[in-house]
N, C-alpha and C positions, 0 to 999 in steps of 0.2 A: 148422697148420704147426709143425714142431718147431723147437727153438732152433737146431739146426745149419742147417736150411734157411733160417731167418731170417738167420743170420750170412752165409750164402753169398749171399743176395739183397743184403744191405747191402754186402758187399765188392764184389760185381759192379757195383752201382750206383756205388760210389765210384770204382772203376777206370774205368768208362765216363765218369763226370763229369770225371776227371782227363784222360783222353784228349781229350775234347771241348774242355776248357780249353786244353790244349797246342796243339791244332789251331787254335783261335781266336787264341791268342797268336801262333802262327807266321804265320797269314794277315794279322794286323794289323801285324806288325813286318817282314815281308820286303820287300825292295825290289821295285818293279814291274819287269816285264819290259821290256827296251828295245824301243822302237817305232821302226821305220824311218821316218826323216824324209824327206819328199819333197826331191828335189834342187832347190836354189834356181835360179830362172830370172830373167832380166832382162826387165823390161817397161818400156814407156814410157807415161807417163800425163801428160796435159795438164790443168792445173787453171787455172781462171780465177777471179779475185776481183774483185768489184765493190763499191765503197763509195760510198754516197750520203749526203750531209749537207745538211740544209735548215735555214736559220735565218730566222725572221720576227720583226721588231720592229714593234710598233704605235706610233701617235703619242700614245697616252694615256700619261701619265707613270707610271702605276701597274702596267702589265703588260708582260711580255716572254715570248714564246713561242718555244721551240726544239724542232724536230722531232727524232725519234730517228734514230740511224744504222742503216742497213740493210746487212748484209754477205751476199753470196751466193757460195757456192763450188760449183763443179761439176767433175766428173771425166769424162774421156773413157773410153769402155768399154775394158776390158783384155782382150786375147785370152788364152785359156787356152793352156797349153803344149801343144805337139804331142806326140802319143804317140811313144814310141821306135820306131825302125824294127823291123819284124818280121824275125827271122832264122829261116830254116828249114834244118834239117840234112837232107841226103839220107838216104833210108832205108838201113838197113844192107844190105850186099850179102851174100846167102847163096847157096850152091850147093845143088842139089837133094839132095845127100847129107849136108848138115849135120845135119838134124834129122828126126825122124819125126813127121808130123802125120797126122791122120785124113783130111785132104783128099788127101794124097799116098800113101795106102795102096796098095801094089802097083804103084806107078808109077816105082819106082827102076830104074836100069839093071841089066842082067845082070852077074853076077860074071864077071870075066875073069882067067884065069891070067896069071902074070908081070906083074901090075899091083899097084902099091903102094896100100894103103888106109890112111887115117888113122883114129884112134879116132873112133867116131861115124858112120863112113861107112855108108850103107845100100845094099844090093844085093838083087837077086832071084836065087834059086838053088834048083833042085829044088822048085818050087811054093811057095816061102816067101819072106818078106822078112826079111833078116838085118841086124843092126847090129854093126859091129866094136867089140869091147870093148877093143882095143888096136891100135896100128899094126901092120900086117903086110903081107907080100908073099908071094903064092903059097900062102896058107893057105886051103884050100877050106872054105866055110861048112859046119858040121855035123861036121867032122873032129875038132875040139877046141874048147876054151873061148874061142878067139880071136873067134868069131862067136856072137851070140845071136839065136835065131829069135824074131821079134816078131809076125808074122802069117802065116797060111796063105793063099795066094792061089789 
């Protein structure tokens, strides 16, 4: 390997090491992404505490015995929160002439003179399916650039 190739390898390794160090520094110092906290909900829980103390003294003068204190705590089961109600939006309303789909090939209505058509309207005319490139009235498909032929029927 020549001296020039060696220098190129060393410089490349140094640049890559610097990039890796910067990425590591960025990853360690950036603030964490905010996490959506669940909405607080109220629950009721019942807890019961029982304390028992027992003391026993014997008649012998040299010994006294005392029993330990026992504490028991129990909780009633907590219900999990109910899921939010599902909302469904009605499907968008479309008319047959809004879009061209493969399921609707050659099923559009016939072109009618003296009828206004919006941009994107689909009609059948002279054995083809046509899409309006702009809003028009009384422009026959194929006569100018107002209509674009998309399928032969």
